[in-house]
C-alpha positions in Angstrom: 0.0 0.0 0.0 1.5 3.3 -1.0 1.3 6.3 1.3 0.6 9.8 0.2 -2.0 12.1 -1.3 -4.0 10.9 -4.3 -4.4 13.5 -6.9 -8.0 14.1 -8.1 -8.7 12.4 -11.5 -5.3 10.7 -11.4 -3.8 7.5 -10.2 -0.6 9.3 -9.2 0.3 9.9 -5.6 2.3 12.6 -4.1 4.7 11.5 -1.4 3.6 12.5 2.1 6.3 15.1 2.7 5.6 16.9 -0.5 2.0 17.9 0.0 2.9 21.0 1.9 4.1 24.1 0.2 7.5 25.5 1.1 7.5 28.9 2.8 8.9 31.6 0.6 10.0 34.9 2.4 9.1 36.9 -0.7 5.4 36.3 0.2 5.9 39.1 2.8 6.0 41.5 -0.1 2.3 41.0 -0.5 1.7 42.4 3.0 3.3 45.8 2.1 0.2 47.3 0.4 -1.9 46.4 3.4 0.6 47.8 5.9 1.1 51.0 3.7 -2.7 51.7 3.5 -4.0 50.3 6.8 -3.2 53.3 9.1 -5.1 56.2 7.4 -3.7 59.0 9.8 -0.3 58.2 8.3 -1.3 59.7 5.0 -4.3 61.9 5.8 -2.7 65.1 4.7 -3.2 67.6 1.8 0.5 68.5 1.4 2.6 67.7 -0.6 0.6 67.9 -3.8 1.5 66.0 -6.9 0.1 67.4 -10.2 -2.5 69.2 -8.1 -3.6 66.1 -6.3 -3.4 66.1 -2.5 -1.1 63.7 -0.8 -4.1 61.7 0.5 -5.2 60.7 -3.0 -1.9 60.3 -4.8 -0.4 58.2 -2.0 -3.3 55.7 -2.3 -3.2 55.8 -6.1 0.6 55.1 -6.1 -0.1 51.8 -4.4 -2.0 50.5 -7.4 0.9 50.0 -9.8 3.2 49.3 -6.8 1.0 46.4 -5.7 1.0 45.1 -9.3 4.8 45.1 -9.4 5.0 43.4 -6.0 2.5 40.7 -7.1 4.5 40.2 -10.3 7.7 39.8 -8.4 6.2 37.2 -6.0 4.5 35.4 -8.9 7.7 35.1 -10.9 9.7 34.0 -7.9 7.5 30.9 -7.4 8.4 27.8 -9.2 6.0 25.9 -11.5 5.2 23.5 -8.8 3.9 26.2 -6.4 
């Protein structure tokens, strides 16, 4: 009798020690947008302005492409098996 996890729709089994994902420290990059936007009093200011937008708005808007870049970095760092 073989031990391990049976894959759905397959007769292959994954060895017992391999059914857990390895921890990758780069996953902490995905927490940065939450940390950066969580505490509103940190960025609840009108100055400095950028192209006429108060700091409150452009700070939040800057996190949109930054979050995309961070997600891309984490995605590309994962192997095909993760």
